[in-house]
C-alpha positions as CSV (number, residue, x, y, z in Angstrom):
1,X,96.3,112.8,88.0
2,X,92.7,113.7,87.0
3,X,92.3,110.3,85.5
4,X,93.3,108.6,88.8
5,X,90.9,110.9,90.7
6,X,88.0,110.2,88.3
7,X,88.6,106.5,88.4
8,X,88.8,106.5,92.2
9,X,85.5,108.4,92.5
10,X,83.9,105.9,90.2
11,X,85.1,103.0,92.4
12,X,83.8,104.7,95.5
13,X,80.4,105.4,93.8
14,X,80.1,101.7,92.9
15,X,80.4,100.9,96.6
16,X,78.0,103.6,97.6
17,X,75.4,102.4,95.0
18,X,75.7,98.9,96.5
19,X,74.4,100.6,99.7
20,X,77.3,99.3,101.8
21,X,77.1,102.1,104.3
22,X,73.6,101.6,105.6
23,X,74.1,98.0,106.7
24,X,77.4,99.0,108.3
25,X,75.8,101.6,110.4
26,X,73.0,99.2,111.4
27,X,75.5,96.4,112.2
28,X,77.7,98.8,114.2
29,X,74.8,99.8,116.4
30,X,73.6,96.2,116.8
31,X,77.1,95.1,117.8
32,X,77.4,97.9,120.3
33,X,74.0,97.2,121.9
34,X,74.7,93.5,122.0
35,X,78.1,94.0,123.6
36,X,76.6,96.3,126.2
37,X,73.8,93.8,127.1
38,X,76.1,90.8,127.1
39,X,78.7,92.5,129.3
40,X,76.0,92.6,132.1
41,X,75.5,88.8,131.9
42,X,79.0,87.6,132.5
43,X,80.8,87.1,135.8
44,X,84.0,88.4,134.4
45,X,85.2,91.9,134.3
46,X,82.4,94.1,132.7
47,X,84.8,96.2,130.7
48,X,86.7,93.2,129.3
49,X,83.5,91.6,128.0
50,X,82.4,94.9,126.5
51,X,85.7,95.4,124.7
52,X,86.0,91.8,123.6
53,X,82.6,91.5,122.0
54,X,82.5,95.0,120.6
55,X,85.8,95.1,118.8
56,X,85.4,91.5,117.7
57,X,82.1,92.4,116.0
58,X,83.6,95.4,114.4
59,X,86.6,93.4,113.2
60,X,84.5,90.7,111.6
61,X,82.2,93.1,109.9
62,X,84.9,95.2,108.4
63,X,86.9,92.2,107.3
64,X,83.9,90.7,105.6
65,X,83.2,93.9,103.7
66,X,86.9,94.3,102.8
67,X,87.2,90.7,101.5
68,X,83.9,90.6,99.7
69,X,84.2,93.9,97.9
70,X,88.0,93.6,97.4
71,X,87.3,90.5,95.2
72,X,84.2,92.0,93.6
73,X,86.0,95.2,92.5
74,X,88.1,93.1,90.1
75,X,86.0,90.0,89.6
76,X,82.8,91.6,88.5
77,X,84.3,93.7,85.6
78,X,86.3,90.7,84.4
79,X,83.1,88.6,84.4
80,X,80.8,91.0,82.6
81,X,83.6,92.1,80.2
82,X,83.0,95.8,81.0
83,X,86.7,96.2,81.7
84,X,87.6,95.8,78.1
85,X,86.1,99.1,77.2
86,X,88.1,100.9,79.9
87,X,91.6,99.5,79.5
88,X,93.8,99.9,76.4
89,X,97.4,99.8,77.6
90,X,99.4,98.4,80.5
91,X,99.7,101.8,82.2
92,X,95.9,102.1,82.0
93,X,95.6,98.7,83.6
94,X,97.8,99.9,86.5
95,X,95.8,103.1,87.0
96,X,92.5,101.3,86.9
97,X,93.6,98.6,89.4
98,X,95.1,101.1,91.9
99,X,92.0,103.4,91.6
100,X,89.9,100.4,92.6
101,X,92.0,99.8,95.6
102,X,92.1,103.5,96.6
103,X,88.3,103.7,96.3
104,X,87.8,100.6,98.4
105,X,90.3,101.9,101.0
106,X,88.5,105.2,101.3
107,X,85.3,103.2,101.9
108,X,87.0,101.2,104.7
109,X,88.4,104.3,106.3
110,X,84.9,105.8,106.4
111,X,83.7,102.5,108.0
112,X,86.4,103.0,110.7
113,X,85.0,106.5,111.4
114,X,81.5,105.1,111.7
115,X,82.5,102.4,114.1
116,X,84.6,104.9,116.1
117,X,81.6,107.1,116.4
118,X,79.4,104.2,117.5
119,X,82.1,103.1,120.0
120,X,82.4,106.6,121.4
121,X,78.6,106.6,122.0
122,X,79.0,103.3,123.8
123,X,81.7,104.7,125.9
124,X,79.6,107.7,126.9
125,X,76.6,105.5,127.6
126,X,78.7,103.5,130.1
127,X,80.2,106.7,131.7
128,X,83.7,105.8,130.4
129,X,84.3,109.3,129.0
130,X,86.3,110.1,125.8
131,X,88.1,107.4,123.9
132,X,91.7,107.1,124.8
133,X,94.7,107.3,122.5
134,X,95.1,103.6,122.8
135,X,91.5,102.9,121.9
136,X,91.8,105.1,118.8
137,X,94.9,103.1,117.8
138,X,93.0,99.9,118.3
139,X,90.3,100.9,115.8
140,X,93.0,102.4,113.5
141,X,94.8,99.1,113.3
142,X,91.5,97.3,112.6
143,X,91.0,99.6,109.6
144,X,94.6,98.9,108.5
145,X,93.8,95.1,108.7
146,X,90.7,95.7,106.5
147,X,92.7,97.6,103.9
148,X,95.2,94.8,103.7
149,X,92.4,92.2,103.3
150,X,91.0,94.4,100.5
151,X,94.4,94.4,98.8
152,X,94.6,90.6,99.3
153,X,91.1,90.2,97.8
154,X,92.1,92.3,94.9
155,X,95.2,90.2,94.3
156,X,93.3,86.9,94.4
157,X,90.6,88.3,92.2
158,X,93.1,88.7,89.5
159,X,94.1,85.1,89.8
160,X,90.7,83.3,90.1
161,X,87.0,83.6,89.8
162,X,84.8,85.2,92.4
163,X,84.0,82.1,94.5
164,X,87.5,80.7,94.5
165,X,89.0,84.1,95.3
166,X,86.6,84.7,98.2
167,X,87.3,81.2,99.7
168,X,91.1,81.7,99.4
169,X,91.0,85.2,100.9
170,X,88.9,84.0,103.9
171,X,91.2,81.0,104.3
172,X,94.3,83.2,104.3
173,X,92.8,85.6,106.8
174,X,91.8,82.7,109.2
175,X,95.3,81.3,108.8
176,X,96.8,84.7,109.8
177,X,94.6,84.7,112.9
178,X,95.2,81.1,114.0
179,X,98.8,80.6,113.2
180,X,100.3,82.7,116.0
181,X,97.9,81.2,118.5
182,X,98.8,77.7,117.4
183,X,102.5,78.6,117.6
184,X,102.1,79.9,121.1
185,X,100.6,76.6,122.3
186,X,103.2,74.3,120.8
187,X,105.7,73.2,123.5
188,X,109.4,72.3,123.3
189,X,108.5,68.6,122.9
190,X,106.7,69.2,119.6
191,X,108.0,67.8,116.4
192,X,110.9,70.2,115.4
193,X,109.9,70.3,111.7
194,X,106.3,71.0,112.6
195,X,107.3,73.7,115.1
196,X,109.5,75.5,112.6
197,X,106.8,75.4,110.0
198,X,104.2,76.8,112.3
199,X,106.5,79.5,113.7
200,X,107.5,80.5,110.1
201,X,103.9,81.0,109.1
202,X,103.1,82.8,112.4
203,X,106.0,85.2,111.8
204,X,105.3,85.9,108.1
205,X,101.5,85.9,108.1
206,X,100.3,87.1,111.5
207,X,97.0,89.1,111.5
208,X,97.1,89.2,115.3
209,X,99.5,92.1,114.9
210,X,96.4,94.3,114.4
211,X,94.8,93.1,117.7
212,X,95.4,95.5,120.6
213,X,92.5,94.0,122.7
214,X,94.9,92.7,125.4
215,X,96.4,96.1,125.9
216,X,93.1,98.0,126.2
217,X,92.2,99.4,129.5
218,X,89.5,101.9,130.2
219,X,91.2,105.2,131.1
220,X,94.6,104.2,129.7
221,X,96.1,106.6,127.2
222,X,99.5,104.9,126.5
223,X,100.7,103.5,123.2
224,X,104.1,101.8,123.3
225,X,105.9,103.1,120.2
226,X,108.4,100.2,120.2
227,X,105.4,97.8,120.1
228,X,103.4,99.8,117.5
229,X,106.2,100.4,114.9
230,X,106.8,96.7,114.1
231,X,103.1,96.3,113.5
232,X,103.0,99.2,111.0
233,X,106.2,98.1,109.3
234,X,104.8,94.6,108.8
235,X,101.5,96.0,107.5
236,X,103.4,98.2,105.0
237,X,105.4,95.2,103.7
238,X,102.3,93.0,103.2
239,X,100.3,95.8,101.6
240,X,103.2,96.6,99.2
241,X,103.7,93.0,98.4
242,X,99.9,92.3,97.6
243,X,99.6,95.4,95.4
244,X,102.8,94.8,93.6
245,X,101.9,91.2,92.8
246,X,98.3,92.3,91.8
247,X,99.7,94.9,89.4
248,X,102.2,92.5,87.8
249,X,99.7,89.8,87.4
250,X,96.9,92.1,86.1
251,X,99.2,93.7,83.5
252,X,99.9,90.2,82.1
253,X,96.4,88.9,82.4
254,X,94.5,87.9,79.3
255,X,91.2,89.9,79.4
256,X,89.6,88.4,76.3
């Protein structure tokens, strides 16, 4: 257990030494200020524009950090051969890989708290009061999406080099965002084979499950449990699948 804890602390220190938190704080403030200014320009509902821009900015920032550092946490040690000095057995490989994931996840959770603090300040600035339970869940699901993207980046980092893994991770993320939207636009007159393929991808790989923007209303404090549980179950299955595959591949990988 001490070995896991030490490896996890080391992984977190790597991220901290990369100064990942200072840009995150800066970007969070910039996104909040831009969302507040842009919401005064539009002719639509002020609150809707504020929520759309603010949460979209947070989502993109967190996803970028999760994918980039998720791949780097495995690709960099493989490239500079520093991993060979740390791993001597399959069990050590598993501990090292999972500690990297846990350290990254801890970083992403702290990012979520930073963005939640910035968002709360934005709410107070606009006289919206305290964040509601639904708004807390909206940010919580974004953090869960980042963690899954980090696990996906870790998985692809065990399969390919840095550039290829980054490209594949981003492509899979965009596919998960677009597939359910495309499936919703296809009508009954569409080609049946095409319709089935798109619906299959949308059901299996749907990152819109983490998006609660349509349910957010200022002053609302309701989370529908029957709507929330399927999202969490799907996230757990994808996370378990990515980590299991990453562990199996990494234990068989030739590090020389």
